[in-house]
Structure formats: C-alpha cells, structure tokens
C-alpha positions in Angstrom: 70.5 117.7 96.9 72.1 118.6 100.3 76.0 120.0 100.2 79.0 120.7 102.9 81.4 122.6 102.4 84.4 121.5 103.5 88.0 122.4 103.3 87.4 124.4 99.8 85.4 120.9 98.6 81.9 120.4 98.2 80.7 117.4 99.8 77.2 116.0 98.7 74.8 114.1 100.7 71.5 112.7 100.7 69.1 111.4 104.0 66.9 108.8 104.4 64.3 107.9 106.9 65.8 110.5 109.5 62.9 110.9 111.6 64.0 107.4 113.0 67.1 108.8 114.0 65.9 112.2 116.1 64.1 112.3 119.1 60.5 111.0 119.5 61.1 108.4 117.3 60.3 105.7 120.2 62.1 102.2 119.1 63.4 103.3 115.8 65.0 106.4 117.3 67.5 103.8 119.4 69.1 103.0 116.3 72.3 104.0 114.9 72.4 105.5 112.1 74.5 104.6 109.3 76.8 106.5 106.6 77.2 104.7 103.1 80.3 105.0 101.5 80.4 104.0 97.6 83.2 102.2 95.6 86.0 104.1 93.5 84.6 105.3 90.1 80.8 105.4 91.4 78.6 107.5 93.6 75.9 107.2 96.0 73.7 106.1 93.5 75.4 102.8 94.0 73.4 101.9 96.9 69.8 102.3 95.2 68.9 98.7 96.0 69.9 99.3 99.5 67.8 102.3 100.6 64.2 100.8 100.6 65.8 98.4 102.6 67.5 100.3 105.6 65.6 103.7 105.3 62.0 102.5 106.8 63.9 101.5 109.9 67.3 103.8 110.0 68.7 106.9 109.6 70.5 106.7 106.6 73.9 109.0 105.4 74.8 108.3 101.7 77.2 110.4 100.8 79.2 111.1 97.4 82.7 111.4 98.0 84.8 114.0 96.9 85.5 114.3 93.2 82.8 112.0 92.6 79.0 111.9 91.5 77.5 115.4 93.1 80.4 116.6 94.9 83.5 119.1 93.7 85.6 118.0 91.2 89.3 118.1 92.0 92.3 119.7 90.8 94.6 118.6 93.9 96.0 115.7 95.2 94.1 114.3 98.8 94.2 111.0 100.6 91.8 108.6 101.8 91.8 110.5 104.9 90.7 113.3 103.8 87.9 111.6 102.7 87.0 110.8 106.2 87.0 114.3 107.4 84.7 114.7 104.9 82.3 112.4 106.0 82.8 113.8 109.8 81.9 117.0 108.3 78.4 115.6 106.8 77.7 114.3 110.1 78.8 117.2 112.1 76.3 118.8 109.8 73.3 116.6 110.4 74.3 116.4 114.7 75.2 112.6 114.1 77.6 111.6 116.9 78.2 108.0 116.0 76.7 106.1 113.0 77.8 102.5 111.9 79.9 103.0 108.5 79.2 101.2 104.7 81.5 101.2 102.7 82.3 99.1 99.4 86.1 99.7 98.0 87.6 102.8 98.9 84.2 103.1 100.8 85.7 100.6 103.5 89.1 101.9 103.2 87.5 105.5 104.3 85.8 103.5 107.2 88.4 101.4 108.3 90.7 104.6 108.8 87.6 106.2 110.3 87.4 103.3 112.5 91.2 103.8 113.5 91.4 107.3 113.9 87.7 108.6 115.4 86.8 105.6 117.0 84.4 108.0 119.0 82.3 108.4 115.3 82.3 104.5 114.7 79.6 102.0 116.4 80.2 99.3 114.0 81.6 98.6 110.1 80.2 97.0 107.3 83.2 96.5 104.8 82.3 95.6 101.3 84.8 94.5 98.7 87.2 96.2 100.0 91.4 96.1 101.7 93.5 97.0 104.5 97.1 96.5 102.7 98.3 98.9 100.5 98.0 98.6 97.2 99.8 95.6 95.4 103.1 96.5 92.9 100.8 94.6 90.3 98.2 96.7 90.9 100.3 99.7 90.8 101.3 98.9 87.3 98.2 97.9 86.0 96.5 101.2 87.4 98.8 103.7 86.5 98.6 102.5 82.8 95.3 102.8 83.0 95.7 105.9 84.4 98.1 107.3 81.9 95.5 105.8 79.0 92.6 107.6 80.7 94.7 111.2 80.7 95.2 110.9 77.1 92.1 109.7 75.3 89.6 109.5 78.1 88.1 106.5 80.3 85.8 105.7 77.0 88.6 103.2 75.5 89.1 101.9 79.0 85.3 100.4 79.8 85.5 96.9 78.7 88.7 96.6 81.6 86.6 98.2 83.8 83.8 96.2 83.4 85.4 93.3 84.0 87.0 94.7 87.4 83.8 96.1 88.2 81.2 92.9 87.9 81.5 89.5 88.0 81.3 87.2 85.1 77.7 86.2 86.5 76.5 89.9 85.9 78.0 90.1 82.9 75.8 87.2 81.1 73.3 87.5 83.3 72.4 91.0 83.4 74.2 92.9 81.0 71.7 96.0 81.1 72.8 96.9 84.8 76.9 96.5 83.2 75.7 99.0 80.4 74.2 101.2 82.3 77.4 101.8 84.6 80.3 101.8 82.1 77.9 104.8 80.4 78.3 106.4 84.5 81.8 105.5 83.7 82.5 107.1 81.0 81.2 110.6 81.8 83.4 111.0 84.7 85.8 113.8 85.0 88.7 112.1 84.6 91.0 114.8 86.3 89.4 114.0 89.6 89.4 109.9 88.6 93.1 110.1 88.1 93.7 112.1 92.2 91.3 109.3 93.6 93.6 106.7 91.4 96.3 108.4 93.0 94.6 108.0 96.4 94.1 104.1 96.5 97.4 103.6 95.1 99.2 105.5 97.8 97.0 104.3 100.6 99.3 102.9 103.6 98.9 99.7 105.0 96.1 99.2 108.3 96.9 95.5 108.5 99.0 95.5 111.6 96.6 98.0 113.6 93.1 96.0 112.6 93.3 94.5 116.4 92.7 98.2 117.8 89.4 98.2 116.0 86.5 96.6 118.8 83.3 97.6 117.6 81.1 95.0 115.6 82.0 94.4 112.1 80.5 92.5 109.1 82.6 92.0 106.2 81.1 90.8 102.6 83.1 90.1 99.2 81.3 89.2 96.2 82.7 85.8 95.1 84.0 86.6 91.5 85.2 89.8 92.6 88.1 90.5 90.2 89.8 94.1 91.8 90.0 92.8 95.4 89.3 89.2 95.3 88.0 87.0 98.2 91.2 86.6 100.1 91.5 90.4 101.0 88.5 90.5 102.8 89.3 87.3 104.7 92.6 88.8 106.2 90.7 91.4 106.9 88.2 89.3 109.2 91.2 87.3 110.4 92.6 90.1 112.1 89.2 92.2 112.8 88.4 91.4 116.0 84.6 89.4 116.7 84.0 90.3 112.7 81.9 88.0 110.7 82.5 87.1 106.9 79.7 86.8 104.1 81.0 85.9 100.4 78.0 86.5 97.9 77.8 83.9 94.9 77.3 85.6 91.9 78.8 88.8 92.6 81.9 91.1 91.4 83.1 94.1 92.9 80.3 96.1 93.3 78.5 93.5 95.0 75.7 95.5 96.3 74.6 96.6 93.1 74.9 93.3 91.5 73.4 90.9 94.3 71.1 93.7 96.4 68.7 90.7 97.6 71.6 88.7 99.7 73.5 91.8 100.4 70.4 93.1 101.7 69.2 90.5 103.7 73.1 90.3 105.4 72.6 93.5 105.9 69.6 93.9 108.0 70.7 90.6 109.9 74.0 92.2 111.3 72.1 95.7 111.5 68.9 93.5 113.9 71.6 91.6 116.1 73.8 94.7 117.1 70.5 96.6 118.4 69.9 93.1 120.2 72.9 93.2 121.9 72.7 97.1 122.9 69.1 96.3 124.3 70.6 93.2 126.0 73.2 95.2 127.4 70.7 98.3 128.5 68.6 95.6 130.3 71.5 94.5 132.1 
C-alpha cells in the first residue's frame, strides 16, 4: 500500500483508476480526481462499495487518516487541520492539484476545513453524515465517558453501544453480518490512537459562520436513521452552504455508504455527472 511520510506520521492510501486522471486519457482525463475520507474508527475499507462504482470513470484516492487503518498509530494529540495537511501531502505526492473531497463524519469535517483553508485544492464537496458545528455538551460528556471506559477496558465492552451509534436499526435487523464484521474491526483498533482521534473530534472548532465562504458545488448526504449526527446536522450544513443539495438515505445510519451502497453510489454519480456537464458547458461557452 503506498505511503507518504508527513510531519513524522506515515499516511497510507490507495489509488484507483489513476490512468483516467493522467494525460492521454481522452474524455476521462478531464474529470476531476476524487479523494475519500472515512469515518472515525473506520478506514478506507469503509468505501469498498464505492470504489468499483467510481474507479472506472474517475481517479480515486482513498486515504487512511492518521491513527486509522494502515497509517501510523499515534501517541501525540492532533487536530482536524493536521488531517487536512496529511491529505494534501498525499495529493502532492500524486501530483494532484485539485480534487472533489468526499468525506463521511470526521472525513466530512476534514473536507470542510480543506475547502475553507485551502480552497484552491477543493473543486467540490460530498459530505456524508457530518457536522460543521462544535461538539455538543451532551456528546462531549457521553464520549468522554466512553473514552474513559476504553482506556481502562479496551473497546470490546463498548461494541454494542458503538454499533448502535454507527448502524441504523434497519441495518442491525436486516444485515447483522455487516454489523458483526465492523464490530470486530472496531475491537481491533489501537485504543490510544482512537482516544486521540476522539479528543480531536471533541475539541473541533465551529465552521457554521464560515460555510457561506465555500463556493464549490456541494452534495450533503445523511442516513435517515443516523444517531451519531442526525439529519438536522446535515440540514444545517445544507442551509448554510451556498448552492448545495441534500439527500437523505432511507434505511441508513451513520455509516450510510456501507449500509445503503446502491443508493449512495447512484447519488454520488449523479452529482459528479452534473458537475462534469457544467464544466463542459463552461468550456463550450
């Protein structure tokens, strides 16, 4: 798996469909690359149902955030802005100046910060099950309690609670194998890294008053049954993000891209096709 060393941390990533993003690719070479950012406690594996649907037509960069997946485990605090810089280091390594940033949960938070701090690197946003505000007091108290439990006993005692936060009741009822698979993945997470990631989430700043500064095409997607960041959080982003569109996915919770991949893939491809058409119209004008 390719890696980039950035500020003392190893960031792992995968590239799919890369030949379509380079010179000589004909019509497909005009399509902007897509960079994927996964949820907290997950990895790039979370996007496994999206990669086949996108890589045939787009150059897709699938990043493991620091402390997750095959990137470095952590022993020092970090912020969401450090994660932005990590992703940009990957794009620099690949020679990609601008991409559509697609992120779920913490991945969406990273994408929003990239659009505000490095607008020249962001051509569009696809924001899944995420938030632009600060962490709520209720969530801070709940997550700190869960963190204290994980620090002492590991993540296994928390798996039933984590599963309810991550997966819709529909998914838990109709696709228990998927839930069981990811519960095992959560159980294997490096706990100190997870706690540092949780701290970064809890301490995040609010972007609500700055969303109007973002001018790129944006799609906001949320699972109808998301308990971690319910629909109103995404509606709030949509209302403040100029020209954005909102899609609510029935039967999905927080990990909507995993839970309802067929509908999610359809929505993503429709959005990307619309942006490609707009770009073509602009070139023809």
